[in-house]
LUMLO-272834 format. One record per residue (C-alpha): x, y, z; residue number from 0. Coordinates in nm, 2 decimals, decimal comma. Layout:
{r {X Y Z} NUM} ...
This chain:
{r {1,29 1,10 -1,92} 0} {r {1,47 0,77 -1,91} 1} {r {1,74 0,77 -1,64} 2} {r {1,87 0,42 -1,71} 3} {r {2,14 0,33 -1,95} 4} {r {2,14 -0,02 -2,13} 5} {r {2,41 -0,14 -1,87} 6} {r {2,17 -0,06 -1,59} 7} {r {1,92 -0,32 -1,72} 8} {r {1,90 -0,63 -1,52} 9} {r {1,81 -0,94 -1,70} 10} {r {1,52 -1,11 -1,52} 11} {r {1,48 -1,46 -1,64} 12} {r {1,20 -1,70 -1,56} 13} {r {1,39 -1,86 -1,27} 14} {r {1,43 -1,56 -1,08} 15} {r {1,27 -1,53 -0,74} 16} {r {1,07 -1,23 -0,77} 17} {r {0,92 -1,25 -0,44} 18} {r {1,23 -1,31 -0,22} 19} {r {1,51 -1,14 -0,42} 20} {r {1,41 -0,96 -0,73} 21} {r {1,72 -0,91 -0,94} 22} {r {1,65 -0,55 -1,00} 23} {r {1,66 -0,48 -0,63} 24} {r {2,03 -0,57 -0,63} 25} {r {2,14 -0,30 -0,87} 26} {r {2,42 -0,11 -0,73} 27} {r {2,57 -0,40 -0,53} 28} {r {2,34 -0,37 -0,23} 29} {r {1,99 -0,50 -0,18} 30} {r {1,74 -0,22 -0,17} 31} {r {1,57 -0,33 0,18} 32} {r {1,91 -0,33 0,35} 33} {r {1,99 0,01 0,22} 34} {r {1,65 0,13 0,35} 35} {r {1,70 -0,02 0,68} 36} {r {2,04 0,13 0,71} 37} {r {1,92 0,48 0,64} 38} {r {1,58 0,50 0,81} 39} {r {1,51 0,49 1,17} 40} {r {1,37 0,18 1,32} 41} {r {1,02 0,33 1,35} 42} {r {1,03 0,45 0,99} 43} {r {1,15 0,12 0,86} 44} {r {0,87 -0,07 1,03} 45} {r {0,64 0,19 0,88} 46} {r {0,77 0,13 0,53} 47} {r {0,75 -0,27 0,59} 48} {r {0,38 -0,22 0,72} 49} {r {0,29 0,01 0,42} 50} {r {0,43 -0,23 0,16} 51} {r {0,25 -0,53 0,32} 52} {r {-0,09 -0,32 0,30} 53} {r {0,01 -0,22 -0,06} 54} {r {0,04 -0,58 -0,18} 55} {r {-0,26 -0,70 0,00} 56} {r {-0,49 -0,42 -0,13} 57} {r {-0,40 -0,46 -0,48} 58} {r {-0,39 -0,83 -0,51} 59} {r {-0,71 -0,89 -0,66} 60} {r {-0,67 -0,62 -0,90} 61} {r {-0,37 -0,75 -1,09} 62} {r {-0,27 -1,05 -1,30} 63} {r {-0,09 -1,27 -1,04} 64} {r {-0,27 -1,23 -0,69} 65} {r {-0,07 -1,52 -0,53} 66} {r {0,25 -1,33 -0,60} 67} {r {0,11 -1,02 -0,43} 68} {r {0,00 -1,22 -0,13} 69} {r {0,35 -1,38 -0,13} 70} {r {0,53 -1,03 -0,13} 71} {r {0,28 -0,91 0,14} 72} {r {0,39 -1,21 0,35} 73} {r {0,74 -1,14 0,28} 74} {r {0,72 -0,78 0,42} 75} {r {0,49 -0,90 0,73} 76} {r {0,78 -1,16 0,81} 77} {r {1,03 -0,89 0,77} 78} {r {0,83 -0,68 1,01} 79} {r {0,80 -0,95 1,27} 80} {r {1,19 -1,03 1,23} 81} {r {1,29 -0,65 1,32} 82} {r {1,07 -0,66 1,61} 83} {r {0,81 -0,43 1,76} 84} {r {0,82 -0,09 1,92} 85} {r {1,16 0,04 2,04} 86} {r {1,22 -0,03 2,42} 87} {r {1,19 0,30 2,62} 88} 
């Protein structure tokens, strides 16, 4: 079942920054990462970032563009460092 309508489709041209700001992550007026950070607990959000970094690292050499997956993993690791470590108790 296809839930997208033609107006939902995002044009991703060759100049789009698919690592740092993929156009399809902004559909609906908010960047997906910002929505997730607002909705998840800090601990859950850090787990999400950690899991995505692992995902991109583990599959990088099994896809057509390993460099892009390494850059995506690095993006998630940088975001993880930026949001900080454990909550202070």
